[in-house]
PASEBA-1860 file (N, C-alpha, C; in nm, 3 decimals):
! residues 292
1> MSQNVINK> 17.029/8.930/5.723/16.888/8.896/5.739/16.823/8.891/5.585 ~ 16.736/8.799/5.568/16.663/8.782/5.433/16.547/8.862/5.433 ~ 16.492/8.886/5.338/16.371/8.981/5.334/16.244/8.899/5.371 ~ 16.261/8.772/5.347/16.153/8.688/5.398/16.126/8.706/5.567 ~ 16.255/8.687/5.621/16.261/8.704/5.744/16.200/8.824/5.824 ~ 16.258/8.926/5.744/16.213/9.075/5.789/16.069/9.069/5.773 ~ 16.007/9.052/5.671/15.850/9.045/5.650/15.787/8.960/5.744 ~ 15.836/8.854/5.774/15.774/8.775/5.894/15.769/8.836/6.023
9> LLNNADVA> 15.890/8.913/6.042/15.895/8.986/6.184/15.783/9.101/6.188 ~ 15.788/9.172/6.074/15.696/9.286/6.037/15.541/9.241/6.077 ~ 15.531/9.138/6.010/15.387/9.069/6.028/15.346/9.035/6.156 ~ 15.450/8.949/6.223/15.427/8.927/6.367/15.396/9.050/6.458 ~ 15.488/9.157/6.417/15.462/9.274/6.500/15.331/9.331/6.493 ~ 15.264/9.328/6.367/15.141/9.396/6.346/15.046/9.326/6.400 ~ 15.056/9.170/6.390/14.962/9.068/6.471/14.946/9.105/6.626 ~ 15.073/9.135/6.670/15.078/9.141/6.813/15.029/9.282/6.848
17> EKKLLLLK> 15.048/9.385/6.787/14.986/9.510/6.808/14.822/9.506/6.794 ~ 14.780/9.448/6.706/14.628/9.431/6.675/14.580/9.357/6.812 ~ 14.648/9.237/6.859/14.594/9.176/6.968/14.610/9.255/7.089 ~ 14.716/9.338/7.111/14.726/9.443/7.205/14.603/9.538/7.209 ~ 14.571/9.599/7.119/14.457/9.692/7.100/14.317/9.615/7.140 ~ 14.316/9.496/7.086/14.186/9.420/7.121/14.178/9.395/7.281 ~ 14.290/9.358/7.318/14.288/9.323/7.471/14.257/9.459/7.550 ~ 14.321/9.577/7.524/14.295/9.691/7.556/14.126/9.735/7.557
25> SKLLEVRK> 14.069/9.709/7.454/13.937/9.746/7.424/13.859/9.646/7.510 ~ 13.865/9.520/7.525/13.803/9.444/7.624/13.808/9.485/7.766 ~ 13.945/9.517/7.798/13.983/9.584/7.934/13.874/9.681/7.975 ~ 13.885/9.786/7.874/13.793/9.897/7.897/13.648/9.852/7.904 ~ 13.617/9.776/7.831/13.458/9.731/7.839/13.424/9.650/7.997 ~ 13.539/9.575/8.002/13.516/9.489/8.165/13.516/9.620/8.273 ~ 13.614/9.716/8.267/13.609/9.834/8.366/13.468/9.899/8.363 ~ 13.406/9.930/8.259/13.281/9.993/8.215/13.179/9.918/8.299
33> VQIENNIK> 13.173/9.791/8.245/13.072/9.688/8.324/13.080/9.676/8.477 ~ 13.201/9.698/8.531/13.226/9.673/8.680/13.191/9.816/8.751 ~ 13.229/9.923/8.666/13.188/10.057/8.719/13.016/10.060/8.718 ~ 12.959/10.040/8.639/12.807/10.030/8.636/12.759/9.937/8.739 ~ 12.796/9.824/8.747/12.757/9.727/8.841/12.778/9.801/8.991 ~ 12.894/9.873/9.022/12.932/9.901/9.139/12.836/10.048/9.176 ~ 12.803/10.120/9.048/12.708/10.240/9.076/12.567/10.163/9.108 ~ 12.516/10.083/9.054/12.408/10.004/9.078/12.393/9.944/9.209
41> KLTQENEI> 12.495/9.875/9.259/12.488/9.840/9.406/12.489/9.938/9.498 ~ 12.557/10.037/9.465/12.574/10.155/9.565/12.418/10.217/9.564 ~ 12.378/10.252/9.449/12.241/10.299/9.445/12.142/10.225/9.527 ~ 12.133/10.085/9.527/12.025/10.011/9.593/12.077/10.007/9.731 ~ 12.197/10.014/9.778/12.233/10.033/9.920/12.181/10.171/9.970 ~ 12.187/10.258/9.862/12.147/10.407/9.938/11.999/10.409/9.962 ~ 11.921/10.342/9.829/11.762/10.328/9.874/11.737/10.255/10.000 ~ 11.799/10.152/10.036/11.768/10.074/10.150/11.802/10.162/10.266
49> LVSKVEKA> 11.907/10.238/10.275/11.934/10.329/10.384/11.839/10.425/10.395 ~ 11.774/10.485/10.280/11.658/10.585/10.297/11.557/10.523/10.360 ~ 11.523/10.405/10.309/11.414/10.331/10.356/11.418/10.316/10.530 ~ 11.543/10.271/10.571/11.569/10.271/10.706/11.549/10.383/10.804 ~ 11.625/10.490/10.727/11.588/10.627/10.800/11.460/10.674/10.803 ~ 11.379/10.638/10.687/11.250/10.688/10.687/11.161/10.591/10.818 ~ 11.192/10.465/10.803/11.124/10.403/10.916/11.179/10.439/11.054 ~ 11.300/10.474/11.077/11.352/10.523/11.208/11.265/10.639/11.222
57> RAELIGLE> 11.260/10.736/11.146/11.201/10.871/11.161/11.052/10.856/11.215 ~ 10.983/10.770/11.116/10.842/10.756/11.158/10.830/10.685/11.304 ~ 10.917/10.600/11.345/10.912/10.538/11.469/10.916/10.631/11.597 ~ 11.043/10.718/11.557/11.065/10.831/11.645/10.944/10.936/11.662 ~ 10.886/10.961/11.564/10.774/11.052/11.569/10.642/10.974/11.649 ~ 10.642/10.864/11.613/10.530/10.790/11.700/10.582/10.767/11.848 ~ 10.699/10.753/11.883/10.703/10.763/12.026/10.706/10.892/12.075 ~ 10.757/10.999/12.015/10.730/11.140/12.078/10.572/11.167/12.100
65> TSNGKKQY> 10.493/11.140/11.986/10.347/11.152/11.987/10.288/11.075/12.107 ~ 10.320/10.953/12.129/10.276/10.868/12.238/10.297/10.903/12.374 ~ 10.421/10.994/12.377/10.462/11.040/12.515/10.419/11.166/12.551 ~ 10.320/11.221/12.462/10.255/11.343/12.474/10.315/11.471/12.416 ~ 10.437/11.456/12.334/10.504/11.558/12.251/10.448/11.602/12.122 ~ 10.381/11.702/12.119/10.306/11.743/11.980/10.410/11.777/11.859 ~ 10.372/11.756/11.761/10.463/11.789/11.642/10.395/11.896/11.573 ~ 10.492/11.995/11.515/10.454/12.107/11.461/10.514/12.117/11.325
73> PIPGKASI> 10.468/12.134/11.221/10.514/12.140/11.103/10.587/12.292/11.076 ~ 10.720/12.299/11.039/10.777/12.419/11.029/10.760/12.445/10.857 ~ 10.704/12.564/10.825/10.676/12.618/10.692/10.778/12.595/10.595 ~ 10.755/12.520/10.485/10.847/12.497/10.382/10.931/12.377/10.410 ~ 10.909/12.310/10.520/10.985/12.181/10.570/10.884/12.098/10.647 ~ 10.770/12.048/10.569/10.678/11.965/10.633/10.728/11.849/10.719 ~ 10.850/11.790/10.651/10.879/11.672/10.703/10.946/11.684/10.834 ~ 10.994/11.818/10.888/11.067/11.849/11.011/10.971/11.886/11.104
81> SCSAVENT> 10.953/11.839/11.236/10.857/11.880/11.323/10.928/11.980/11.424 ~ 10.857/12.055/11.495/10.924/12.160/11.576/10.869/12.148/11.717 ~ 10.888/12.037/11.802/10.843/12.027/11.920/10.887/12.103/12.011 ~ 11.019/12.195/11.995/11.085/12.276/12.098/10.989/12.417/12.121 ~ 10.917/12.444/12.005/10.811/12.556/12.027/10.733/12.549/12.152 ~ 10.676/12.408/12.151/10.592/12.402/12.301/10.688/12.428/12.417 ~ 10.783/12.366/12.432/10.883/12.373/12.538/10.911/12.510/12.582 ~ 10.942/12.584/12.492/10.973/12.720/12.483/10.852/12.819/12.552
89> TTRASPVK> 10.731/12.781/12.486/10.581/12.866/12.533/10.573/12.840/12.670 ~ 10.582/12.699/12.689/10.570/12.650/12.841/10.655/12.715/12.941 ~ 10.789/12.739/12.904/10.866/12.798/13.028/10.851/12.930/13.013 ~ 10.793/13.022/12.911/10.797/13.158/12.914/10.657/13.197/12.990 ~ 10.564/13.108/12.968/10.428/13.152/13.029/10.429/13.209/13.176 ~ 10.476/13.131/13.275/10.496/13.142/13.410/10.541/13.296/13.430 ~ 10.662/13.308/13.369/10.739/13.434/13.388/10.660/13.572/13.354 ~ 10.569/13.542/13.215/10.485/13.655/13.164/10.379/13.670/13.280
97> SQVQEPAA> 10.327/13.593/13.336/10.205/13.587/13.440/10.238/13.670/13.557 ~ 10.374/13.634/13.607/10.438/13.692/13.725/10.455/13.844/13.703 ~ 10.497/13.877/13.589/10.536/13.997/13.567/10.418/14.123/13.555 ~ 10.303/14.047/13.480/10.210/14.125/13.447/10.074/14.071/13.525 ~ 10.105/14.048/13.646/9.985/14.015/13.747/9.882/14.100/13.768 ~ 9.917/14.218/13.791/9.806/14.333/13.799/9.701/14.317/13.683 ~ 9.747/14.290/13.560/9.652/14.312/13.444/9.622/14.165/13.403 ~ 9.599/14.080/13.504/9.574/13.949/13.468/9.451/13.930/13.381
105> KKEKKENA> 9.353/13.996/13.426/9.220/13.951/13.347/9.240/14.034/13.205 ~ 9.316/14.130/13.177/9.333/14.177/13.036/9.412/14.072/12.951 ~ 9.510/14.041/13.024/9.600/13.933/12.961/9.534/13.807/12.918 ~ 9.448/13.770/13.021/9.359/13.638/12.981/9.287/13.649/12.867 ~ 9.203/13.775/12.847/9.147/13.787/12.714/9.222/13.805/12.600 ~ 9.336/13.860/12.613/9.439/13.860/12.496/9.488/13.748/12.457 ~ 9.517/13.658/12.556/9.566/13.538/12.528/9.462/13.446/12.448 ~ 9.336/13.445/12.514/9.236/13.375/12.442/9.208/13.416/12.299
113> SKKSKDKS> 9.208/13.546/12.281/9.190/13.591/12.149/9.305/13.543/12.046 ~ 9.441/13.563/12.109/9.553/13.529/12.021/9.535/13.372/11.992 ~ 9.509/13.291/12.090/9.505/13.144/12.057/9.373/13.114/11.954 ~ 9.268/13.194/11.958/9.165/13.179/11.858/9.203/13.214/11.707 ~ 9.306/13.321/11.724/9.357/13.353/11.590/9.447/13.265/11.528 ~ 9.542/13.224/11.639/9.641/13.131/11.589/9.587/12.991/11.536 ~ 9.469/12.957/11.608/9.398/12.838/11.562/9.343/12.833/11.419 ~ 9.291/12.965/11.383/9.230/12.985/11.261/9.334/12.994/11.154
121> AGAPSEVA> 9.440/13.071/11.178/9.570/13.072/11.102/9.632/12.948/11.059 ~ 9.636/12.865/11.172/9.707/12.732/11.144/9.633/12.607/11.075 ~ 9.496/12.631/11.066/9.410/12.523/11.010/9.431/12.482/10.873 ~ 9.449/12.602/10.771/9.483/12.578/10.644/9.588/12.489/10.617 ~ 9.725/12.529/10.704/9.857/12.460/10.696/9.845/12.334/10.725 ~ 9.756/12.276/10.814/9.751/12.125/10.855/9.692/12.039/10.766 ~ 9.587/12.105/10.668/9.539/12.031/10.566/9.591/12.091/10.409 ~ 9.709/12.146/10.426/9.753/12.206/10.279/9.805/12.075/10.196
129> IVDVRKLD> 9.864/11.990/10.239/9.896/11.870/10.177/9.797/11.752/10.204 ~ 9.720/11.708/10.120/9.633/11.595/10.152/9.644/11.502/10.023 ~ 9.746/11.402/10.027/9.762/11.292/9.923/9.834/11.173/9.991 ~ 9.890/11.090/9.906/9.950/10.957/9.953/10.044/10.957/10.064 ~ 10.117/11.092/10.067/10.233/11.077/10.148/10.184/11.084/10.308 ~ 10.056/11.122/10.324/10.007/11.111/10.471/9.967/10.977/10.494 ~ 9.944/10.874/10.414/9.906/10.748/10.458/10.016/10.661/10.451 ~ 10.008/10.581/10.604/10.134/10.484/10.655/10.101/10.356/10.590
137> FRIGKIID> 10.152/10.319/10.469/10.150/10.202/10.410/10.273/10.113/10.476 ~ 10.242/9.984/10.496/10.368/9.904/10.527/10.343/9.767/10.509 ~ 10.449/9.682/10.517/10.442/9.545/10.497/10.415/9.462/10.611 ~ 10.318/9.377/10.623/10.295/9.277/10.733/10.275/9.145/10.700 ~ 10.295/9.075/10.797/10.270/8.925/10.786/10.170/8.872/10.855 ~ 10.080/8.800/10.797/9.969/8.711/10.873/9.993/8.608/10.950 ~ 10.020/8.625/11.094/10.067/8.495/11.158/9.951/8.419/11.233 ~ 9.837/8.486/11.228/9.734/8.388/11.267/9.594/8.436/11.206
145> INKHPDAD> 9.518/8.366/11.171/9.366/8.415/11.132/9.261/8.307/11.167 ~ 9.137/8.376/11.177/9.021/8.299/11.215/8.914/8.364/11.166 ~ 8.785/8.299/11.156/8.679/8.373/11.116/8.634/8.455/11.237 ~ 8.555/8.546/11.212/8.505/8.642/11.340/8.392/8.571/11.403 ~ 8.389/8.566/11.510/8.298/8.479/11.582/8.139/8.532/11.582 ~ 8.120/8.663/11.549/7.990/8.697/11.543/7.958/8.765/11.389 ~ 8.043/8.725/11.296/8.025/8.790/11.152/8.084/8.688/11.050 ~ 7.980/8.640/10.970/8.022/8.516/10.876/8.130/8.581/10.770
153> SLYVEKID> 8.106/8.706/10.749/8.208/8.750/10.628/8.323/8.814/10.663 ~ 8.378/8.811/10.797/8.482/8.882/10.831/8.591/8.778/10.889 ~ 8.728/8.796/10.862/8.828/8.740/10.933/8.882/8.823/11.022 ~ 8.936/8.764/11.153/9.007/8.840/11.251/9.159/8.789/11.233 ~ 9.270/8.875/11.193/9.370/8.833/11.163/9.484/8.904/11.279 ~ 9.577/8.826/11.313/9.704/8.884/11.386/9.814/8.915/11.276 ~ 9.866/9.027/11.269/9.948/9.083/11.166/10.087/9.141/11.223 ~ 10.182/9.068/11.188/10.319/9.118/11.246/10.372/9.230/11.133
161> CGEENPRT> 10.385/9.351/11.200/10.416/9.469/11.124/10.555/9.524/11.147 ~ 10.632/9.441/11.199/10.768/9.480/11.250/10.773/9.560/11.382 ~ 10.656/9.562/11.443/10.651/9.623/11.576/10.664/9.528/11.689 ~ 10.672/9.561/11.801/10.675/9.499/11.931/10.574/9.383/11.940 ~ 10.455/9.439/11.905/10.338/9.347/11.914/10.262/9.351/11.780 ~ 10.208/9.224/11.757/10.129/9.216/11.625/10.021/9.293/11.630 ~ 9.930/9.348/11.515/9.830/9.426/11.546/9.695/9.312/11.493 ~ 9.581/9.348/11.563/9.467/9.287/11.530/9.411/9.355/11.410
169> VVSGLVNY> 9.348/9.276/11.304/9.304/9.354/11.187/9.157/9.254/11.137 ~ 9.063/9.342/11.123/8.943/9.286/11.087/8.926/9.277/10.932 ~ 8.907/9.183/10.845/8.888/9.219/10.703/8.756/9.130/10.651 ~ 8.709/9.194/10.582/8.591/9.155/10.517/8.615/9.048/10.374 ~ 8.715/8.964/10.406/8.745/8.890/10.278/8.698/8.752/10.271 ~ 8.615/8.698/10.381/8.573/8.559/10.379/8.507/8.527/10.222 ~ 8.438/8.603/10.167/8.355/8.568/10.065/8.461/8.559/9.942 ~ 8.568/8.628/9.958/8.659/8.641/9.828/8.783/8.556/9.816
177> IPIEEMRD> 8.843/8.533/9.937/8.966/8.454/9.964/8.951/8.354/10.072 ~ 9.000/8.226/10.027/8.981/8.115/10.128/9.102/8.149/10.227 ~ 9.047/8.095/10.361/9.133/8.139/10.476/9.271/8.052/10.455 ~ 9.281/7.951/10.386/9.400/7.875/10.356/9.508/7.975/10.280 ~ 9.446/8.060/10.187/9.531/8.132/10.111/9.588/8.261/10.191 ~ 9.515/8.277/10.309/9.553/8.415/10.390/9.649/8.370/10.470 ~ 9.675/8.258/10.529/9.770/8.204/10.629/9.915/8.240/10.595 ~ 9.981/8.292/10.678/10.132/8.303/10.671/10.159/8.402/10.551
185> RLVMILCN> 10.069/8.479/10.485/10.121/8.553/10.375/10.159/8.688/10.397 ~ 10.240/8.745/10.320/10.281/8.905/10.326/10.163/8.982/10.270 ~ 10.149/9.076/10.338/10.024/9.199/10.274/10.082/9.322/10.297 ~ 10.034/9.430/10.202/10.043/9.554/10.242/9.914/9.589/10.326 ~ 9.957/9.669/10.433/9.837/9.736/10.518/9.865/9.886/10.546 ~ 9.742/9.930/10.568/9.732/10.099/10.609/9.739/10.098/10.764 ~ 9.853/10.136/10.802/9.871/10.130/10.942/9.810/10.254/11.029 ~ 9.786/10.377/10.966/9.751/10.494/11.047/9.615/10.528/11.066
193> LKPVKMRG> 9.509/10.436/11.025/9.362/10.468/11.049/9.336/10.460/11.186 ~ 9.244/10.530/11.231/9.201/10.503/11.374/9.136/10.396/11.384 ~ 9.191/10.320/11.502/9.135/10.210/11.534/8.965/10.200/11.576 ~ 8.908/10.099/11.509/8.778/10.089/11.532/8.723/9.953/11.533 ~ 8.606/9.939/11.605/8.548/9.808/11.671/8.460/9.777/11.528 ~ 8.496/9.658/11.504/8.389/9.590/11.368/8.328/9.455/11.448 ~ 8.192/9.465/11.485/8.124/9.355/11.544/8.188/9.316/11.683 ~ 8.241/9.426/11.743/8.290/9.383/11.866/8.451/9.361/11.893
201> VLSEAMVM> 8.507/9.364/11.780/8.669/9.343/11.780/8.736/9.454/11.706 ~ 8.814/9.497/11.788/8.894/9.638/11.764/8.994/9.602/11.629 ~ 8.954/9.672/11.522/9.064/9.655/11.417/9.162/9.772/11.407 ~ 9.282/9.740/11.411/9.416/9.845/11.410/9.473/9.874/11.278 ~ 9.421/9.825/11.163/9.468/9.855/11.046/9.391/9.798/10.922 ~ 9.428/9.820/10.819/9.336/9.779/10.701/9.453/9.690/10.592 ~ 9.390/9.554/10.549/9.472/9.516/10.439/9.428/9.538/10.308 ~ 9.551/9.604/10.235/9.499/9.647/10.107/9.474/9.557/10.001
209> CASSPEKV> 9.370/9.568/9.926/9.335/9.485/9.799/9.310/9.556/9.665 ~ 9.317/9.494/9.553/9.277/9.513/9.439/9.145/9.490/9.427 ~ 9.029/9.557/9.388/8.905/9.526/9.380/8.816/9.556/9.275 ~ 8.737/9.473/9.216/8.664/9.512/9.116/8.521/9.460/9.161 ~ 8.395/9.495/9.093/8.282/9.447/9.134/8.282/9.294/9.145 ~ 8.346/9.228/9.060/8.322/9.081/9.070/8.436/9.006/9.131 ~ 8.567/9.080/9.166/8.676/9.000/9.223/8.740/9.097/9.310 ~ 8.810/9.017/9.430/8.909/9.107/9.518/9.029/9.015/9.537
217> EVLLPPNG> 9.149/9.083/9.522/9.285/9.010/9.554/9.360/9.101/9.628 ~ 9.424/9.013/9.718/9.509/9.083/9.800/9.641/9.128/9.723 ~ 9.701/9.233/9.738/9.820/9.295/9.683/9.923/9.216/9.739 ~ 10.020/9.203/9.632/10.145/9.125/9.643/10.272/9.221/9.666 ~ 10.343/9.188/9.785/10.462/9.269/9.802/10.559/9.223/9.716 ~ 10.687/9.281/9.679/10.795/9.230/9.592/10.877/9.119/9.676 ~ 10.939/9.029/9.606/11.019/8.935/9.657/11.132/9.018/9.765 ~ 11.161/8.941/9.875/11.248/9.001/9.970/11.176/9.099/10.043
225> ATPGDLVS> 11.071/9.128/10.040/10.986/9.221/10.145/10.987/9.127/10.283 ~ 10.988/9.224/10.392/11.000/9.164/10.523/10.876/9.259/10.614 ~ 10.837/9.198/10.720/10.736/9.273/10.792/10.804/9.408/10.857 ~ 10.733/9.517/10.843/10.785/9.648/10.890/10.835/9.728/10.768 ~ 10.872/9.666/10.661/10.907/9.748/10.536/10.826/9.857/10.505 ~ 10.872/9.983/10.484/10.771/10.092/10.447/10.758/10.111/10.307 ~ 10.633/10.146/10.280/10.598/10.149/10.140/10.595/10.305/10.118 ~ 10.659/10.342/9.991/10.649/10.490/9.956/10.590/10.491/9.823
233> CQGYPREP> 10.575/10.599/9.762/10.515/10.635/9.639/10.606/10.723/9.557 ~ 10.658/10.695/9.436/10.734/10.767/9.353/10.680/10.915/9.340 ~ 10.756/11.012/9.370/10.725/11.159/9.376/10.651/11.202/9.485 ~ 10.620/11.122/9.593/10.542/11.159/9.705/10.619/11.115/9.819 ~ 10.742/11.180/9.880/10.815/11.149/10.009/10.695/11.117/10.110 ~ 10.736/11.015/10.186/10.650/10.958/10.294/10.644/11.081/10.400 ~ 10.527/11.133/10.450/10.516/11.228/10.554/10.397/11.163/10.628 ~ 10.387/11.052/10.667/10.249/11.003/10.724/10.204/11.059/10.852
241> ETQLNPKK> 10.074/11.060/10.875/10.017/11.118/11.002/10.040/11.009/11.104 ~ 10.051/11.045/11.227/10.080/10.924/11.333/9.928/10.853/11.323 ~ 9.833/10.920/11.335/9.677/10.871/11.334/9.602/10.966/11.244 ~ 9.536/10.913/11.150/9.444/10.990/11.042/9.322/11.032/11.128 ~ 9.286/11.155/11.111/9.166/11.211/11.172/9.052/11.203/11.081 ~ 8.949/11.111/11.127/8.840/11.071/11.061/8.766/11.182/10.985 ~ 8.774/11.321/11.051/8.701/11.431/11.006/8.769/11.505/10.908 ~ 8.888/11.491/10.869/8.986/11.526/10.773/8.967/11.447/10.649
249> KIFETCAP> 8.914/11.333/10.644/8.892/11.238/10.548/9.007/11.246/10.447 ~ 9.130/11.211/10.501/9.232/11.211/10.399/9.246/11.077/10.331 ~ 9.216/10.964/10.400/9.204/10.841/10.301/9.089/10.845/10.211 ~ 8.986/10.896/10.252/8.875/10.898/10.144/8.903/10.998/10.014 ~ 8.988/11.108/10.047/9.047/11.196/9.949/9.140/11.109/9.837 ~ 9.226/11.042/9.917/9.322/10.964/9.826/9.273/10.847/9.738 ~ 9.165/10.789/9.811/9.114/10.647/9.750/9.088/10.669/9.599 ~ 9.004/10.754/9.545/8.978/10.743/9.416/9.097/10.745/9.308
257> DLKTNDDK> 9.221/10.780/9.363/9.339/10.790/9.289/9.435/10.667/9.319 ~ 9.402/10.573/9.392/9.459/10.456/9.426/9.420/10.322/9.348 ~ 9.504/10.295/9.238/9.441/10.191/9.141/9.560/10.130/9.072 ~ 9.534/10.023/9.026/9.623/9.943/8.947/9.635/9.987/8.814 ~ 9.756/9.982/8.743/9.775/10.023/8.617/9.767/9.900/8.528 ~ 9.800/9.907/8.396/9.793/9.804/8.293/9.896/9.688/8.328 ~ 9.980/9.730/8.406/10.096/9.631/8.459/10.045/9.556/8.577 ~ 9.942/9.578/8.631/9.900/9.546/8.774/9.961/9.586/8.875
265> VACYKGSP> 10.035/9.707/8.849/10.109/9.779/8.975/10.011/9.864/9.037 ~ 10.021/9.846/9.168/9.943/9.950/9.250/10.011/10.090/9.257 ~ 9.923/10.199/9.196/9.967/10.325/9.191/9.878/10.433/9.274 ~ 9.954/10.563/9.284/9.865/10.674/9.325/9.880/10.785/9.218 ~ 9.768/10.815/9.128/9.773/10.894/9.030/9.889/10.863/8.947 ~ 9.894/10.731/8.907/9.985/10.686/8.789/10.127/10.639/8.868 ~ 10.166/10.689/8.975/10.308/10.678/9.026/10.294/10.525/9.119 ~ 10.413/10.445/9.100/10.390/10.332/9.148/10.405/10.307/9.317
273> LEIPGKGV> 10.332/10.230/9.398/10.380/10.221/9.533/10.481/10.105/9.532 ~ 10.593/10.129/9.619/10.697/10.049/9.614/10.762/10.054/9.747 ~ 10.856/9.952/9.760/10.955/9.940/9.889/11.101/9.968/9.818 ~ 11.155/10.086/9.853/11.273/10.127/9.796/11.376/10.018/9.792 ~ 11.426/9.983/9.669/11.540/9.896/9.673/11.496/9.757/9.657 ~ 11.355/9.730/9.666/11.303/9.584/9.672/11.207/9.564/9.541 ~ 11.133/9.652/9.503/11.031/9.642/9.400/10.891/9.719/9.439 ~ 10.800/9.692/9.334/10.658/9.751/9.355/10.558/9.656/9.405
281> IVAPTLKG> 10.447/9.708/9.433/10.349/9.634/9.496/10.258/9.594/9.364 ~ 10.214/9.463/9.338/10.129/9.438/9.244/10.021/9.372/9.282 ~ 9.897/9.338/9.168/9.787/9.263/9.215/9.826/9.150/9.129 ~ 9.759/9.011/9.171/9.791/8.898/9.113/9.729/8.903/8.947 ~ 9.608/8.951/8.931/9.552/8.959/8.800/9.484/9.093/8.768 ~ 9.442/9.166/8.840/9.358/9.270/8.819/9.422/9.400/8.756 ~ 9.363/9.463/8.660/9.411/9.584/8.588/9.325/9.674/8.611 ~ 9.368/9.815/8.626/9.303/9.919/8.619/9.159/9.933/8.705
289> VSVK> 9.192/9.865/8.830/9.081/9.861/8.927/9.126/9.930/9.059 ~ 9.030/9.950/9.141/9.058/10.034/9.274/9.150/9.965/9.368 ~ 9.227/10.029/9.451/9.307/9.962/9.558/9.255/10.030/9.679 ~ 9.204/9.942/9.768/9.119/9.968/9.898/9.132/9.868/9.989
END
């Protein structure tokens, strides 16, 4: 075999080896991209599942509360309610009264004193956390809207919040947003305000807007949002009250810190309001203004 043939074979072997190394490198890059895509997909699915769990949990607490079952926070685990305590106390009371019947008057005084102390001791824990996690923000769709029959500046809307029945909401937006722009649009609403009559119509929620002295804009949910989606705030896990107590002024306490940032994103103390896995809530144009 001539030297030229040998050199040619060696050169071909060298070229083949380089191509193999290049193919291996590209294969590793493809695998890396695929792994990153899988991680991203699983992360998004996990966020969606977390949102569904939160929604189911909120609905369960709402059903329990509507059926008369009180919710008691466990110290250190504010998100877990302890309704069993009430049941245990209820069962124990008749036995105690039967055993100590001769001292009924004394027991009655002691129980009254104990309840008074418990109430005083429990008051601080009920208001220990007052921030955005107590507000029940959700996505709704306006399915019907008309002007209020007795107020020129008010709209009366029917809003689908993913519940069995739509909510009636009264909004003072007539002077800011044409009725045509309000029809069939998705909005973010505050659902756990105490229902209140506005010029004779009971309003069961509040449409959230970005607001300056000169302009008001309805906030925009992200693409893919649907009625009933729960809105959370980064760094503040949802623990909404079933219904806000007006005397505690929880919303009023949070309101000064609800603003849009320089990217028009609705935030609480700088943390974005978002639908996990879908995106953030934004204003059409307003930056650095109040959200209310």
